[in-house]
A tleap script that builds the chain and sets N, CA, C and O, in Angstrom:
source leaprc.protein.ff14SB
mol = sequence {
  NGLY ARG TYR THR GLY SER SER THR SER LEU
  ALA ASN ARG ASN VAL PRO THR ALA PHE VAL
  ILE TYR ALA THR GLY GLN LEU SER GLY SER
  ARG THR ASP GLY CYS THR LEU SER GLY SER
  VAL THR PRO ARG PRO ARG GLY ASN VAL TYR
  THR VAL SER LEU THR TYR GLY ALA GLY CYS
  SER GLU SER ASN SER GLY ARG SER SER SER
  SER THR GLY THR ALA TYR ILE ASN PRO ALA
  ASN ASN GLN LEU GLN SER VAL THR LEU ASN
  ASN SER VAL ASN ASP VAL LEU LEU PHE ILE
  GLY ASP LYS CGLN
}
set mol.1.N position { 29.623 -58.261 66.305 }
set mol.1.CA position { 30.287 -59.241 67.120 }
set mol.1.C position { 29.549 -59.474 68.414 }
set mol.1.O position { 28.586 -58.776 68.733 }
set mol.2.N position { 30.004 -60.455 69.153 }
set mol.2.CA position { 29.418 -60.816 70.448 }
set mol.2.C position { 30.307 -60.293 71.568 }
set mol.2.O position { 31.526 -60.468 71.555 }
set mol.3.N position { 29.663 -59.645 72.541 }
set mol.3.CA position { 30.365 -59.094 73.696 }
set mol.3.C position { 29.746 -59.656 74.957 }
set mol.3.O position { 28.524 -59.634 75.108 }
set mol.4.N position { 30.564 -60.159 75.863 }
set mol.4.CA position { 30.073 -60.670 77.139 }
set mol.4.C position { 30.763 -59.929 78.269 }
set mol.4.O position { 31.951 -59.613 78.202 }
set mol.5.N position { 30.000 -59.665 79.291 }
set mol.5.CA position { 30.514 -58.948 80.449 }
set mol.5.C position { 29.421 -58.816 81.482 }
set mol.5.O position { 28.762 -59.799 81.824 }
set mol.6.N position { 29.221 -57.605 81.985 }
set mol.6.CA position { 28.166 -57.384 82.967 }
set mol.6.C position { 27.556 -56.003 82.782 }
set mol.6.O position { 28.179 -55.087 82.245 }
set mol.7.N position { 26.316 -55.886 83.247 }
set mol.7.CA position { 25.628 -54.603 83.213 }
set mol.7.C position { 25.133 -54.272 84.613 }
set mol.7.O position { 24.869 -55.160 85.424 }
set mol.8.N position { 25.014 -52.981 84.876 }
set mol.8.CA position { 24.541 -52.483 86.155 }
set mol.8.C position { 23.629 -51.302 85.900 }
set mol.8.O position { 23.913 -50.467 85.041 }
set mol.9.N position { 22.532 -51.228 86.641 }
set mol.9.CA position { 21.660 -50.056 86.599 }
set mol.9.C position { 21.212 -49.758 88.021 }
set mol.9.O position { 21.525 -50.510 88.944 }
set mol.10.N position { 20.483 -48.667 88.199 }
set mol.10.CA position { 19.951 -48.357 89.522 }
set mol.10.C position { 18.868 -49.348 89.920 }
set mol.10.O position { 18.625 -49.567 91.107 }
set mol.11.N position { 18.211 -49.952 88.921 }
set mol.11.CA position { 17.120 -50.894 89.191 }
set mol.11.C position { 17.612 -52.312 89.454 }
set mol.11.O position { 16.849 -53.142 89.947 }
set mol.12.N position { 18.877 -52.610 89.134 }
set mol.12.CA position { 19.377 -53.977 89.352 }
set mol.12.C position { 20.812 -53.945 89.839 }
set mol.12.O position { 21.459 -52.897 89.867 }
set mol.13.N position { 21.280 -55.083 90.210 }
set mol.13.CA position { 22.668 -55.238 90.638 }
set mol.13.C position { 23.535 -55.538 89.425 }
set mol.13.O position { 23.063 -55.489 88.289 }
set mol.14.N position { 24.760 -55.838 89.660 }
set mol.14.CA position { 25.688 -56.239 88.611 }
set mol.14.C position { 25.277 -57.617 88.093 }
set mol.14.O position { 25.305 -58.595 88.839 }
set mol.15.N position { 24.892 -57.695 86.799 }
set mol.15.CA position { 24.340 -58.928 86.241 }
set mol.15.C position { 25.135 -59.340 85.003 }
set mol.15.O position { 25.367 -58.504 84.130 }
set mol.16.N position { 25.564 -60.616 84.896 }
set mol.16.CA position { 26.225 -61.084 83.674 }
set mol.16.C position { 25.329 -60.819 82.456 }
set mol.16.O position { 24.134 -61.117 82.471 }
set mol.17.N position { 25.934 -60.255 81.403 }
set mol.17.CA position { 25.184 -59.791 80.234 }
set mol.17.C position { 25.946 -60.118 78.961 }
set mol.17.O position { 27.177 -60.106 78.946 }
set mol.18.N position { 25.213 -60.409 77.894 }
set mol.18.CA position { 25.821 -60.622 76.572 }
set mol.18.C position { 25.051 -59.797 75.543 }
set mol.18.O position { 23.821 -59.750 75.561 }
set mol.19.N position { 25.789 -59.154 74.652 }
set mol.19.CA position { 25.207 -58.406 73.544 }
set mol.19.C position { 25.771 -58.936 72.239 }
set mol.19.O position { 26.943 -59.307 72.162 }
set mol.20.N position { 24.930 -58.971 71.210 }
set mol.20.CA position { 25.380 -59.254 69.852 }
set mol.20.C position { 25.043 -58.028 69.022 }
set mol.20.O position { 23.901 -57.569 69.002 }
set mol.21.N position { 26.055 -57.501 68.337 }
set mol.21.CA position { 25.859 -56.373 67.432 }
set mol.21.C position { 26.062 -56.893 66.020 }
set mol.21.O position { 27.132 -57.392 65.672 }
set mol.22.N position { 25.015 -56.766 65.212 }
set mol.22.CA position { 25.040 -57.279 63.848 }
set mol.22.C position { 25.575 -56.216 62.890 }
set mol.22.O position { 25.558 -55.025 63.202 }
set mol.23.N position { 26.045 -56.649 61.731 }
set mol.23.CA position { 26.586 -55.735 60.718 }
set mol.23.C position { 25.551 -54.698 60.280 }
set mol.23.O position { 25.918 -53.619 59.815 }
set mol.24.N position { 24.271 -55.013 60.422 }
set mol.24.CA position { 23.196 -54.089 60.052 }
set mol.24.C position { 22.993 -52.977 61.079 }
set mol.24.O position { 22.243 -52.032 60.834 }
set mol.25.N position { 23.666 -53.091 62.237 }
set mol.25.CA position { 23.494 -52.118 63.306 }
set mol.25.C position { 22.468 -52.530 64.347 }
set mol.25.O position { 22.289 -51.837 65.349 }
set mol.26.N position { 21.792 -53.651 64.122 }
set mol.26.CA position { 20.839 -54.154 65.110 }
set mol.26.C position { 21.606 -54.755 66.291 }
set mol.26.O position { 22.730 -55.236 66.147 }
set mol.27.N position { 20.972 -54.714 67.446 }
set mol.27.CA position { 21.585 -55.206 68.670 }
set mol.27.C position { 20.581 -56.110 69.376 }
set mol.27.O position { 19.387 -55.815 69.412 }
set mol.28.N position { 21.067 -57.201 69.930 }
set mol.28.CA position { 20.229 -58.035 70.798 }
set mol.28.C position { 21.069 -58.415 72.005 }
set mol.28.O position { 22.286 -58.575 71.911 }
set mol.29.N position { 20.404 -58.555 73.128 }
set mol.29.CA position { 21.138 -58.864 74.340 }
set mol.29.C position { 20.308 -59.658 75.316 }
set mol.29.O position { 19.082 -59.716 75.217 }
set mol.30.N position { 20.998 -60.274 76.268 }
set mol.30.CA position { 20.323 -61.020 77.321 }
set mol.30.C position { 21.175 -60.999 78.573 }
set mol.30.O position { 22.400 -60.893 78.518 }
set mol.31.N position { 20.487 -61.105 79.715 }
set mol.31.CA position { 21.159 -61.164 81.008 }
set mol.31.C position { 20.744 -62.439 81.728 }
set mol.31.O position { 19.714 -63.036 81.416 }
set mol.32.N position { 21.542 -62.841 82.675 }
set mol.32.CA position { 21.244 -64.064 83.416 }
set mol.32.C position { 20.030 -63.919 84.324 }
set mol.32.O position { 19.544 -64.924 84.843 }
set mol.33.N position { 19.519 -62.699 84.537 }
set mol.33.CA position { 18.319 -62.507 85.345 }
set mol.33.C position { 17.038 -62.632 84.523 }
set mol.33.O position { 15.951 -62.380 85.044 }
set mol.34.N position { 17.145 -63.021 83.227 }
set mol.34.CA position { 15.984 -63.204 82.373 }
set mol.34.C position { 15.643 -62.013 81.503 }
set mol.34.O position { 14.705 -62.079 80.709 }
set mol.35.N position { 16.371 -60.947 81.632 }
set mol.35.CA position { 16.134 -59.743 80.836 }
set mol.35.C position { 16.634 -59.943 79.407 }
set mol.35.O position { 17.733 -60.452 79.190 }
set mol.36.N position { 15.815 -59.535 78.435 }
set mol.36.CA position { 16.245 -59.499 77.040 }
set mol.36.C position { 16.176 -58.054 76.571 }
set mol.36.O position { 15.288 -57.298 76.967 }
set mol.37.N position { 17.125 -57.685 75.723 }
set mol.37.CA position { 17.205 -56.330 75.216 }
set mol.37.C position { 17.312 -56.359 73.702 }
set mol.37.O position { 17.814 -57.323 73.124 }
set mol.38.N position { 16.841 -55.306 73.069 }
set mol.38.CA position { 16.993 -55.163 71.632 }
set mol.38.C position { 17.291 -53.695 71.359 }
set mol.38.O position { 17.123 -52.843 72.232 }
set mol.39.N position { 17.730 -53.410 70.150 }
set mol.39.CA position { 18.007 -52.019 69.839 }
set mol.39.C position { 18.868 -51.852 68.617 }
set mol.39.O position { 18.909 -52.709 67.734 }
set mol.40.N position { 19.563 -50.718 68.584 }
set mol.40.CA position { 20.412 -50.407 67.441 }
set mol.40.C position { 21.667 -49.685 67.885 }
set mol.40.O position { 21.715 -49.049 68.938 }
set mol.41.N position { 22.683 -49.807 67.041 }
set mol.41.CA position { 23.969 -49.153 67.251 }
set mol.41.C position { 24.311 -48.428 65.953 }
set mol.41.O position { 24.317 -49.032 64.880 }
set mol.42.N position { 24.597 -47.127 66.058 }
set mol.42.CA position { 24.908 -46.315 64.887 }
set mol.42.C position { 26.268 -45.664 65.070 }
set mol.42.O position { 26.500 -45.011 66.088 }
set mol.43.N position { 27.186 -45.827 64.098 }
set mol.43.CA position { 28.499 -45.212 64.253 }
set mol.43.C position { 28.420 -43.689 64.208 }
set mol.43.O position { 27.603 -43.119 63.486 }
set mol.44.N position { 29.275 -43.046 64.984 }
set mol.44.CA position { 29.418 -41.597 64.929 }
set mol.44.C position { 30.486 -41.271 63.884 }
set mol.44.O position { 31.215 -42.164 63.451 }
set mol.45.N position { 30.588 -40.016 63.478 }
set mol.45.CA position { 31.494 -39.665 62.366 }
set mol.45.C position { 32.968 -40.026 62.566 }
set mol.45.O position { 33.660 -40.329 61.594 }
set mol.46.N position { 33.459 -40.000 63.807 }
set mol.46.CA position { 34.882 -40.275 64.021 }
set mol.46.C position { 35.091 -41.219 65.195 }
set mol.46.O position { 34.286 -41.283 66.124 }
set mol.47.N position { 36.190 -41.944 65.122 }
set mol.47.CA position { 36.589 -42.796 66.232 }
set mol.47.C position { 35.772 -44.068 66.340 }
set mol.47.O position { 35.037 -44.436 65.423 }
set mol.48.N position { 35.911 -44.720 67.456 }
set mol.48.CA position { 35.200 -45.965 67.745 }
set mol.48.C position { 34.016 -45.688 68.666 }
set mol.48.O position { 33.769 -46.438 69.611 }
set mol.49.N position { 33.286 -44.611 68.390 }
set mol.49.CA position { 32.177 -44.174 69.223 }
set mol.49.C position { 30.869 -44.387 68.473 }
set mol.49.O position { 30.795 -44.176 67.262 }
set mol.50.N position { 29.835 -44.807 69.204 }
set mol.50.CA position { 28.556 -45.170 68.608 }
set mol.50.C position { 27.399 -44.603 69.436 }
set mol.50.O position { 27.522 -44.414 70.647 }
set mol.51.N position { 26.297 -44.341 68.778 }
set mol.51.CA position { 25.047 -44.011 69.460 }
set mol.51.C position { 24.290 -45.319 69.658 }
set mol.51.O position { 24.179 -46.127 68.736 }
set mol.52.N position { 23.768 -45.523 70.874 }
set mol.52.CA position { 23.080 -46.764 71.222 }
set mol.52.C position { 21.645 -46.454 71.630 }
set mol.52.O position { 21.400 -45.524 72.399 }
set mol.53.N position { 20.706 -47.227 71.117 }
set mol.53.CA position { 19.303 -47.178 71.543 }
set mol.53.C position { 18.917 -48.576 72.004 }
set mol.53.O position { 19.100 -49.546 71.269 }
set mol.54.N position { 18.382 -48.681 73.223 }
set mol.54.CA position { 17.992 -49.972 73.796 }
set mol.54.C position { 16.511 -49.987 74.141 }
set mol.54.O position { 15.951 -48.975 74.561 }
set mol.55.N position { 15.885 -51.141 73.961 }
set mol.55.CA position { 14.525 -51.373 74.441 }
set mol.55.C position { 14.580 -52.559 75.397 }
set mol.55.O position { 15.102 -53.619 75.052 }
set mol.56.N position { 14.037 -52.375 76.602 }
set mol.56.CA position { 14.031 -53.429 77.613 }
set mol.56.C position { 12.865 -54.370 77.392 }
set mol.56.O position { 11.742 -53.929 77.145 }
set mol.57.N position { 13.128 -55.668 77.479 }
set mol.57.CA position { 12.074 -56.667 77.372 }
set mol.57.C position { 11.308 -56.821 78.668 }
set mol.57.O position { 11.624 -56.173 79.665 }
set mol.58.N position { 10.290 -57.686 78.655 }
set mol.58.CA position { 9.407 -57.875 79.814 }
set mol.58.C position { 10.150 -58.389 81.047 }
set mol.58.O position { 9.718 -58.126 82.170 }
set mol.59.N position { 11.251 -59.111 80.868 }
set mol.59.CA position { 11.980 -59.676 81.994 }
set mol.59.C position { 12.984 -58.738 82.631 }
set mol.59.O position { 13.753 -59.162 83.494 }
set mol.60.N position { 12.999 -57.490 82.238 }
set mol.60.CA position { 14.003 -56.539 82.737 }
set mol.60.C position { 13.486 -55.750 83.930 }
set mol.60.O position { 12.387 -55.196 83.888 }
set mol.61.N position { 14.274 -55.702 84.986 }
set mol.61.CA position { 13.875 -54.960 86.185 }
set mol.61.C position { 13.731 -53.470 85.893 }
set mol.61.O position { 12.970 -52.783 86.574 }
set mol.62.N position { 14.447 -52.959 84.896 }
set mol.62.CA position { 14.346 -51.537 84.561 }
set mol.62.C position { 12.936 -51.176 84.095 }
set mol.62.O position { 12.399 -50.150 84.512 }
set mol.63.N position { 12.329 -51.999 83.238 }
set mol.63.CA position { 10.971 -51.706 82.774 }
set mol.63.C position { 9.928 -52.136 83.806 }
set mol.63.O position { 8.891 -51.486 83.934 }
set mol.64.N position { 10.184 -53.211 84.538 }
set mol.64.CA position { 9.224 -53.694 85.532 }
set mol.64.C position { 9.121 -52.771 86.745 }
set mol.64.O position { 8.096 -52.748 87.425 }
set mol.65.N position { 10.185 -52.008 87.016 }
set mol.65.CA position { 10.156 -51.098 88.164 }
set mol.65.C position { 9.434 -49.800 87.828 }
set mol.65.O position { 9.310 -48.919 88.680 }
set mol.66.N position { 8.956 -49.678 86.591 }
set mol.66.CA position { 8.237 -48.482 86.180 }
set mol.66.C position { 9.145 -47.343 85.755 }
set mol.66.O position { 8.682 -46.231 85.501 }
set mol.67.N position { 10.437 -47.623 85.678 }
set mol.67.CA position { 11.365 -46.556 85.320 }
set mol.67.C position { 11.193 -46.165 83.844 }
set mol.67.O position { 10.923 -45.000 83.551 }
set mol.68.N position { 11.342 -47.100 82.928 }
set mol.68.CA position { 11.216 -46.802 81.508 }
set mol.68.C position { 11.375 -48.082 80.709 }
set mol.68.O position { 11.926 -49.063 81.208 }
set mol.69.N position { 10.897 -48.078 79.476 }
set mol.69.CA position { 11.022 -49.263 78.639 }
set mol.69.C position { 12.178 -49.159 77.652 }
set mol.69.O position { 12.439 -50.104 76.908 }
set mol.70.N position { 12.876 -48.023 77.635 }
set mol.70.CA position { 13.989 -47.877 76.693 }
set mol.70.C position { 15.005 -46.863 77.210 }
set mol.70.O position { 14.734 -46.109 78.145 }
set mol.71.N position { 16.173 -46.861 76.585 }
set mol.71.CA position { 17.205 -45.903 76.946 }
set mol.71.C position { 18.099 -45.623 75.731 }
set mol.71.O position { 18.150 -46.417 74.791 }
set mol.72.N position { 18.788 -44.506 75.764 }
set mol.72.CA position { 19.713 -44.129 74.691 }
set mol.72.C position { 21.008 -43.615 75.307 }
set mol.72.O position { 21.033 -43.124 76.435 }
set mol.73.N position { 22.074 -43.743 74.538 }
set mol.73.CA position { 23.354 -43.272 75.042 }
set mol.73.C position { 24.473 -43.499 74.060 }
set mol.73.O position { 24.287 -43.419 72.845 }
set mol.74.N position { 25.645 -43.783 74.606 }
set mol.74.CA position { 26.872 -43.855 73.829 }
set mol.74.C position { 27.635 -45.133 74.158 }
set mol.74.O position { 27.606 -45.621 75.288 }
set mol.75.N position { 28.317 -45.660 73.150 }
set mol.75.CA position { 29.195 -46.819 73.339 }
set mol.75.C position { 30.552 -46.502 72.736 }
set mol.75.O position { 30.669 -45.706 71.804 }
set mol.76.N position { 31.569 -47.138 73.283 }
set mol.76.CA position { 32.933 -46.994 72.790 }
set mol.76.C position { 33.551 -48.379 72.724 }
set mol.76.O position { 33.429 -49.163 73.666 }
set mol.77.N position { 34.213 -48.683 71.619 }
set mol.77.CA position { 34.964 -49.933 71.510 }
set mol.77.C position { 36.441 -49.595 71.563 }
set mol.77.O position { 36.970 -48.893 70.701 }
set mol.78.N position { 37.089 -50.106 72.587 }
set mol.78.CA position { 38.520 -49.871 72.773 }
set mol.78.C position { 39.287 -50.801 71.836 }
set mol.78.O position { 39.237 -52.019 72.007 }
set mol.79.N position { 39.998 -50.248 70.845 }
set mol.79.CA position { 40.692 -51.105 69.889 }
set mol.79.C position { 41.871 -51.873 70.493 }
set mol.79.O position { 42.300 -52.882 69.934 }
set mol.80.N position { 42.390 -51.410 71.614 }
set mol.80.CA position { 43.543 -52.077 72.234 }
set mol.80.C position { 43.173 -53.436 72.818 }
set mol.80.O position { 43.985 -54.361 72.808 }
set mol.81.N position { 41.933 -53.557 73.333 }
set mol.81.CA position { 41.539 -54.824 73.974 }
set mol.81.C position { 40.172 -55.334 73.505 }
set mol.81.O position { 39.655 -56.301 74.065 }
set mol.82.N position { 39.575 -54.693 72.476 }
set mol.82.CA position { 38.261 -55.075 71.946 }
set mol.82.C position { 37.175 -55.074 73.007 }
set mol.82.O position { 36.257 -55.894 72.956 }
set mol.83.N position { 37.268 -54.167 73.964 }
set mol.83.CA position { 36.264 -54.073 75.012 }
set mol.83.C position { 35.210 -53.027 74.632 }
set mol.83.O position { 35.542 -51.934 74.172 }
set mol.84.N position { 33.942 -53.379 74.829 }
set mol.84.CA position { 32.818 -52.486 74.590 }
set mol.84.C position { 32.400 -51.872 75.915 }
set mol.84.O position { 32.161 -52.580 76.893 }
set mol.85.N position { 32.315 -50.547 75.937 }
set mol.85.CA position { 31.867 -49.816 77.116 }
set mol.85.C position { 30.690 -48.958 76.687 }
set mol.85.O position { 30.791 -48.174 75.744 }
set mol.86.N position { 29.565 -49.113 77.389 }
set mol.86.CA position { 28.352 -48.396 76.997 }
set mol.86.C position { 27.644 -47.836 78.215 }
set mol.86.O position { 27.569 -48.479 79.262 }
set mol.87.N position { 27.120 -46.612 78.059 }
set mol.87.CA position { 26.308 -45.979 79.090 }
set mol.87.C position { 25.074 -45.423 78.406 }
set mol.87.O position { 25.179 -44.652 77.453 }
set mol.88.N position { 23.892 -45.819 78.896 }
set mol.88.CA position { 22.637 -45.293 78.355 }
set mol.88.C position { 21.777 -44.756 79.492 }
set mol.88.O position { 21.826 -45.261 80.614 }
set mol.89.N position { 20.994 -43.732 79.193 }
set mol.89.CA position { 20.079 -43.112 80.141 }
set mol.89.C position { 18.657 -43.377 79.668 }
set mol.89.O position { 18.367 -43.252 78.478 }
set mol.90.N position { 17.767 -43.742 80.588 }
set mol.90.CA position { 16.407 -44.096 80.160 }
set mol.90.C position { 15.569 -42.857 79.837 }
set mol.90.O position { 15.959 -41.729 80.136 }
set mol.91.N position { 14.409 -43.097 79.219 }
set mol.91.CA position { 13.536 -42.014 78.754 }
set mol.91.C position { 13.070 -41.092 79.869 }
set mol.91.O position { 12.943 -39.886 79.656 }
set mol.92.N position { 12.814 -41.630 81.047 }
set mol.92.CA position { 12.325 -40.806 82.146 }
set mol.92.C position { 13.466 -40.182 82.948 }
set mol.92.O position { 13.224 -39.531 83.964 }
set mol.93.N position { 14.683 -40.373 82.507 }
set mol.93.CA position { 15.897 -39.766 83.074 }
set mol.93.C position { 16.039 -40.066 84.570 }
set mol.93.O position { 16.431 -39.193 85.345 }
set mol.94.N position { 15.720 -41.295 84.972 }
set mol.94.CA position { 15.904 -41.661 86.372 }
set mol.94.C position { 16.632 -42.987 86.542 }
set mol.94.O position { 16.658 -43.543 87.640 }
set mol.95.N position { 17.222 -43.496 85.466 }
set mol.95.CA position { 18.016 -44.715 85.570 }
set mol.95.C position { 19.052 -44.732 84.452 }
set mol.95.O position { 18.847 -44.166 83.378 }
set mol.96.N position { 20.144 -45.380 84.728 }
set mol.96.CA position { 21.236 -45.489 83.771 }
set mol.96.C position { 21.634 -46.957 83.677 }
set mol.96.O position { 21.569 -47.682 84.669 }
set mol.97.N position { 22.044 -47.397 82.494 }
set mol.97.CA position { 22.528 -48.769 82.320 }
set mol.97.C position { 23.974 -48.694 81.855 }
set mol.97.O position { 24.273 -48.100 80.819 }
set mol.98.N position { 24.855 -49.291 82.615 }
set mol.98.CA position { 26.276 -49.364 82.281 }
set mol.98.C position { 26.589 -50.792 81.875 }
set mol.98.O position { 26.235 -51.735 82.583 }
set mol.99.N position { 27.256 -50.957 80.725 }
set mol.99.CA position { 27.679 -52.282 80.265 }
set mol.99.C position { 29.153 -52.219 79.930 }
set mol.99.O position { 29.603 -51.287 79.264 }
set mol.100.N position { 29.908 -53.204 80.387 }
set mol.100.CA position { 31.317 -53.385 80.002 }
set mol.100.C position { 31.485 -54.836 79.649 }
set mol.100.O position { 31.195 -55.717 80.458 }
set mol.101.N position { 31.962 -55.100 78.415 }
set mol.101.CA position { 32.114 -56.472 77.964 }
set mol.101.C position { 33.230 -56.635 76.957 }
set mol.101.O position { 33.616 -55.691 76.268 }
set mol.102.N position { 33.735 -57.837 76.887 }
set mol.102.CA position { 34.840 -58.166 75.971 }
set mol.102.C position { 34.314 -58.880 74.743 }
set mol.102.O position { 33.370 -59.666 74.828 }
set mol.103.N position { 34.925 -58.607 73.601 }
set mol.103.CA position { 34.531 -59.262 72.359 }
set mol.103.C position { 34.926 -60.738 72.423 }
set mol.103.O position { 36.031 -61.077 72.846 }
set mol.104.N position { 34.012 -61.607 72.001 }
set mol.104.CA position { 34.261 -63.053 72.032 }
set mol.104.C position { 34.690 -63.550 70.680 }
set mol.104.O position { 34.944 -64.743 70.512 }
savepdb mol mol.pdb
quit
């Protein structure tokens, strides 16, 4: 499904963001600052919890600041309101990306 909301990291401010998660587990995303993201989402054994892997595109302040080109973490989909909440930590362990968005 498609989720729209905002993302925040140490390298950027709060930026409007959209993610699409495909049935295959692939993920694509974009932000209004020109950043594009790609990656994968894998379900965990129980609940609405997922493992997330992200790769930052050339337009992302996270990769341009020299922090890292990718991050991994966890996502949760709240069944009560269809909200996606995700937190990922980058490879060099010096930046975090928080995303909160509603299913469209």
